[in-house]
C-alpha positions in Angstrom: 11.5 -6.1 17.4 8.3 -7.0 19.2 6.3 -4.5 21.2 3.2 -5.7 23.2 0.0 -5.2 21.2 -1.6 -3.5 24.2 0.7 -0.5 23.6 -0.7 0.2 20.2 -3.5 2.6 20.6 -6.5 1.9 18.5 -7.8 5.0 16.6 -11.4 5.8 15.8 -12.3 5.7 12.1 -11.6 9.0 10.4 -9.3 10.2 13.0 -7.6 13.6 12.5 -4.0 13.3 11.5 -1.6 13.6 14.4 1.8 15.1 13.9 4.7 15.1 16.4 6.1 18.4 15.3 9.1 20.6 15.9 8.4 24.1 14.6 12.1 24.8 14.4 12.5 22.0 11.7 11.9 22.8 8.1 11.0 19.2 7.3 8.4 19.2 10.1 7.0 22.6 8.9 6.7 21.3 5.3 5.0 18.1 6.5 2.5 20.1 8.6 1.9 22.5 5.6 1.2 19.5 3.3 -1.3 18.1 5.7 -3.1 21.4 5.9 -2.9 22.0 2.1 -4.6 18.6 1.8 -7.6 19.9 3.6 -6.9 18.2 7.0 -6.9 19.9 10.4 -4.2 17.9 12.3 -3.7 17.5 16.0 -0.2 19.0 16.5 1.9 17.9 19.3 5.1 19.9 19.8 7.0 16.9 21.2 9.8 19.0 22.7 7.3 20.7 24.9 5.0 17.6 25.4 7.2 14.6 24.9 5.7 11.2 24.3 5.7 8.8 27.3 7.9 5.7 27.1 4.7 3.7 26.4 3.6 6.0 23.6 7.1 6.0 22.1 7.0 2.2 22.1 3.6 2.3 20.4 4.8 4.7 17.8 7.9 2.5 17.0 5.6 -0.5 16.7 3.1 1.3 14.4 6.0 2.4 12.2 7.7 -1.1 12.4 10.9 0.7 13.3 13.7 -0.1 15.7 14.6 2.6 18.3 18.0 3.2 16.7 16.3 4.0 13.4 14.4 6.9 15.1 17.4 8.5 16.7 18.4 11.9 15.5 22.1 12.8 15.7 22.4 16.4 14.4 21.9 19.1 17.1 21.4 16.5 19.9 23.4 15.0 22.8 23.7 11.8 20.6 27.5 11.8 20.6 27.9 12.9 24.2 25.6 10.1 25.4 27.6 7.5 23.3 24.5 6.4 21.4 26.5 5.2 18.4 27.8 2.4 20.6 26.4 -0.8 19.1 26.3 -2.4 22.6 23.6 0.0 23.6 20.3 -2.0 23.6 16.9 -0.9 22.6 15.8 -0.1 26.2 18.8 2.1 26.7 18.1 4.0 23.5 14.4 4.4 24.4 15.5 5.7 27.9 17.7 8.2 26.2 14.9 9.4 23.9 12.5 9.8 26.8 15.1 11.7 28.8 16.1 13.8 25.8 13.2 14.2 23.4 15.4 16.1 20.9 16.9 12.7 20.1 13.5 11.7 18.5 13.7 12.2 14.8 10.7 14.1 13.4 8.1 14.6 12.1 6.1 11.5 13.0 2.6 11.4 11.5 -0.2 9.1 12.5 -3.4 8.7 10.5 -6.0 6.0 9.8 -3.6 4.8 7.1 -0.7 4.2 9.5 2.2 5.9 11.1 5.5 7.1 9.5 8.6 9.2 10.1 8.1 11.7 7.3 11.6 12.3 6.1 11.4 13.6 3.4 8.3 15.5 4.1 6.4 14.3 1.1 6.2 10.8 2.6 3.2 12.2 4.5 1.1 12.3 1.3 0.7 8.5 1.4 -0.9 8.8 4.8 -3.5 11.4 3.8 -7.1 10.8 2.6 -7.0 13.5 0.0 -3.4 14.5 -0.6 -2.4 17.5 -2.7 -1.2 16.9 -6.2 1.5 19.6 -6.1 3.1 21.4 -3.2 5.9 24.0 -3.0 8.3 23.4 0.0 9.8 26.3 1.9 13.0 26.0 -0.1 11.1 26.3 -3.4 11.3 22.6 -4.3 8.0 21.5 -5.9 6.6 18.1 -5.0 4.4 16.3 -7.5 2.3 13.5 -6.1 0.9 11.2 -8.6 -1.3 9.4 -6.0 -3.5 12.5 -5.6 -7.2 12.1 -6.5 -7.3 8.4 -6.0 
């Protein structure tokens, strides 16, 4: 899928990590906690309160090299009621649905100088951080060991 380059916002060097966050989601909370534990002070956007514009959503999809269908969340959303599993629904229709119903946007999405990523599972965020923690205990007690720490 191609998105116009003008939709991709350029970030200044050493930008603060940005997280599209849902505080009601354990994966999102763990991702945010890993960012903070790594010594970063992220910009937190609670995307259900402040949803991304269509243009920003297109830019995020482009930065993540992801098709709109890959970013859709089904659980706890109007996905089924809107018939979004219909393969005939095109990308524009899926994006329209996400803009109209931000709960359909899977989370958390993190943007740093190193790129953008849907961080599911939460430890995927560690590849995006400048100084990621070597070990982290998630809310459920699972311990994440990150061999890339200290590089």
